ZALUMSE-135183 format. One line per field, with one value per residue (C-alpha): residue in one letter; z, y, x. Coordinates in nm, 3 decimals, always signed. Example, Ala and Ser with C-alpha at 12.3 -4.5 7.8 and 13.67 -1.06 7.14 Angstrom:
2
res A,S $
zz +0.780,+0.714 $
yy -0.450,-0.106 $
xx +1.230,+1.367 $
//
This chain:
199
res M,D,R,F,W,I,V,T,V,S,I,E,K,K,K,V,D,E,H,I,Q,K,G,I,E,F,H,E,L,G,Q,L,E,K,A,T,H,Y,F,R,L,A,A,R,E,G,C,P,I,G,M,F,L,Y,G,I,S,L,R,H,G,W,G,C,K,I,N,T,S,L,A,F,Q,Y,L,E,T,S,A,K,Y,A,V,N,R,L,S,T,E,N,E,Y,S,L,T,S,K,G,E,L,I,M,A,I,Y,E,L,G,V,S,F,Q,Q,G,W,G,V,S,K,D,K,E,T,A,F,Y,Y,F,N,L,A,A,S,L,G,D,V,D,A,M,N,D,I,A,F,C,Y,S,H,G,H,G,I,K,K,N,T,Y,K,A,A,Q,Y,Y,R,M,A,S,R,H,G,Q,E,Q,I,A,N,S,W,I,W,K,N,K,Y,N,V,V,D,E,P,G,W,D,T,K,Y,Y,P $
zz +5.527,+5.743,+5.833,+5.574,+5.392,+5.676,+5.653,+5.251,+5.329,+5.602,+5.353,+5.034,+5.318,+5.383,+5.049,+4.958,+5.280,+5.137,+4.799,+4.965,+5.149,+4.914,+4.644,+4.942,+4.961,+4.628,+4.603,+4.909,+4.664,+4.407,+4.155,+4.087,+3.849,+4.074,+4.281,+4.107,+4.006,+4.326,+4.393,+4.108,+4.209,+4.549,+4.388,+4.170,+4.499,+4.643,+4.831,+4.912,+4.994,+4.703,+4.520,+4.656,+4.573,+4.247,+4.141,+4.308,+4.072,+3.779,+3.810,+3.817,+3.618,+3.858,+3.724,+3.474,+3.170,+3.373,+3.252,+3.482,+3.416,+3.581,+3.858,+3.924,+3.912,+4.195,+4.356,+4.320,+4.468,+4.821,+4.881,+4.904,+5.040,+5.318,+5.351,+5.376,+5.703,+5.829,+5.953,+6.050,+6.289,+6.545,+6.499,+6.674,+6.469,+6.172,+6.080,+5.796,+5.842,+5.757,+5.443,+5.378,+5.516,+5.277,+4.943,+5.002,+5.024,+4.739,+4.544,+4.651,+4.450,+4.196,+4.088,+4.201,+3.922,+3.693,+3.716,+3.513,+3.551,+3.528,+3.719,+3.967,+4.292,+4.500,+4.459,+4.562,+4.893,+4.918,+4.994,+5.168,+5.438,+5.488,+5.515,+5.710,+5.992,+6.049,+6.094,+5.719,+5.754,+5.413,+5.394,+5.602,+5.440,+5.133,+5.303,+5.434,+5.118,+4.875,+5.177,+5.134,+4.744,+4.737,+4.517,+4.531,+4.863,+4.977,+5.119,+5.368,+5.576,+5.973,+5.819,+5.660,+6.018,+6.196,+5.917,+5.879,+6.244,+6.335,+6.039,+6.229,+6.511,+6.299,+6.288,+5.945,+5.868,+5.572,+5.494,+5.481,+5.698,+5.970,+5.937,+6.115,+6.439,+6.478,+6.707,+6.538,+6.398,+6.818,+6.779,+6.567,+6.830,+7.075,+7.038,+6.815,+6.717,+6.318,+6.470,+6.730,+6.499,+6.122,+5.934 $
yy -10.029,-10.285,-10.050,-9.859,-10.237,-10.241,-9.863,-9.880,-10.291,-10.096,-9.844,-10.072,-10.278,-9.987,-9.838,-10.216,-10.240,-9.876,-10.064,-10.320,-10.062,-9.846,-10.088,-10.286,-9.929,-9.816,-10.209,-10.116,-9.833,-10.026,-9.887,-10.206,-10.137,-9.919,-10.153,-10.421,-10.145,-10.169,-10.515,-10.580,-10.274,-10.515,-10.869,-10.749,-10.593,-10.964,-10.875,-11.306,-11.140,-10.864,-11.184,-11.340,-11.027,-10.974,-11.360,-11.289,-11.012,-11.183,-11.481,-11.280,-11.025,-10.688,-10.481,-10.637,-10.889,-11.228,-11.467,-11.753,-11.904,-11.574,-11.539,-11.965,-11.867,-11.572,-11.800,-12.100,-11.842,-11.692,-12.018,-12.164,-11.891,-11.960,-12.304,-12.189,-11.956,-12.162,-12.463,-12.240,-11.918,-11.874,-11.818,-11.495,-11.365,-11.338,-11.051,-11.149,-11.565,-11.549,-11.392,-11.679,-11.939,-11.714,-11.843,-12.240,-12.222,-12.083,-12.284,-12.598,-12.355,-12.330,-12.731,-12.801,-12.512,-12.564,-12.217,-12.223,-12.554,-12.885,-12.987,-13.186,-13.342,-13.491,-13.204,-12.956,-13.230,-13.207,-12.782,-12.794,-12.961,-12.822,-12.461,-12.663,-12.777,-12.455,-12.341,-12.231,-12.243,-12.238,-12.462,-12.695,-12.734,-12.776,-13.134,-13.213,-13.250,-13.384,-13.675,-13.630,-13.724,-13.895,-13.566,-13.651,-13.852,-14.181,-14.112,-14.149,-13.970,-13.961,-13.731,-13.540,-13.469,-13.400,-13.103,-12.974,-12.977,-12.834,-12.506,-12.507,-12.465,-12.171,-11.998,-12.107,-12.366,-12.516,-12.530,-12.897,-13.008,-13.160,-13.507,-13.413,-13.408,-13.778,-13.926,-14.162,-13.952,-13.778,-14.047,-13.809,-13.522,-13.844,-13.752,-14.000,-14.109,-14.194,-14.443,-14.603,-14.631,-14.553,-14.660 $
xx +3.702,+3.467,+3.276,+3.201,+3.080,+2.842,+2.694,+2.592,+2.461,+2.288,+2.192,+2.055,+1.845,+1.645,+1.601,+1.462,+1.271,+1.113,+1.041,+0.871,+0.662,+0.604,+0.526,+0.226,+0.093,+0.066,-0.092,-0.327,-0.424,-0.509,-0.216,-0.070,+0.116,+0.341,+0.310,+0.510,+0.728,+0.845,+0.830,+1.015,+1.213,+1.335,+1.303,+1.610,+1.793,+1.761,+1.509,+1.358,+1.002,+1.069,+1.081,+0.765,+0.539,+0.686,+0.608,+0.261,+0.164,+0.364,+0.118,-0.202,-0.073,-0.167,+0.024,+0.187,+0.129,+0.074,+0.415,+0.376,+0.734,+0.854,+0.702,+0.718,+1.168,+1.026,+0.917,+1.047,+1.379,+1.206,+1.057,+1.446,+1.530,+1.291,+1.319,+1.730,+1.689,+1.362,+1.568,+1.883,+1.697,+1.578,+1.206,+1.237,+1.583,+1.349,+1.088,+0.944,+0.892,+0.474,+0.567,+0.842,+0.615,+0.348,+0.642,+0.664,+0.266,+0.219,+0.496,+0.311,+0.028,+0.241,+0.294,-0.049,-0.193,+0.074,+0.089,+0.513,+0.586,+0.397,+0.178,+0.281,+0.081,+0.336,+0.537,+0.250,+0.175,+0.549,+0.558,+0.179,+0.295,+0.626,+0.409,+0.182,+0.403,+0.553,+0.236,+0.026,-0.327,-0.415,-0.183,-0.352,-0.631,-0.498,-0.322,-0.662,-0.802,-0.453,-0.575,-0.901,-0.941,-0.529,-0.302,-0.004,-0.045,-0.259,-0.579,-0.673,-0.926,-0.826,-0.510,-0.780,-0.918,-0.645,-0.541,-0.892,-0.965,-0.620,-0.697,-1.057,-0.871,-0.646,-0.931,-1.048,-1.281,-1.491,-1.757,-1.948,-1.639,-1.897,-1.767,-1.417,-1.603,-1.757,-1.693,-1.411,-1.188,-1.067,-0.817,-0.629,-0.592,-0.411,-0.057,+0.143,-0.214,-0.038,+0.223,-0.031,-0.267,-0.255,-0.634 $
//
């Protein structure tokens, strides 16, 4: 009985993986309706990556009607799964780590923009911070923006400079951010700077 169950699970996982691959292929060909169909199939099978891709499709109307409320539900479920898996598994055992981190980031975007949920800058900051701590460069820039403008967190130009510098070191610089390289912000490159010196 156990062997039958393992074979069945293996076949179902392969089927879900095929849905994701077909969806990505159709998306790259610009056949968004077909792509969304396969993402929907994977999402309905409980696949977190399928939920993420279907949620993004719903949010932007890629091959389907825009439905930000339903998109938020799929993104939230995918992000919750990601938080759970990423906190309990070795980073090398999770092949889809990047996509799951994007789900966390995109949940922050939903709260920031009010897409499918009430705008909540503090909650957006929370998800951006979580995604940034897991290495998402877009989230690093958004955290920096939040600190720079006081969105969801107290304004702090030193923290803003720290996160903009992190993103820059990962290859994603923002235009007109030369101010982050002023000498007075060099302190942010020192380990533990924010506990020693917090302006």
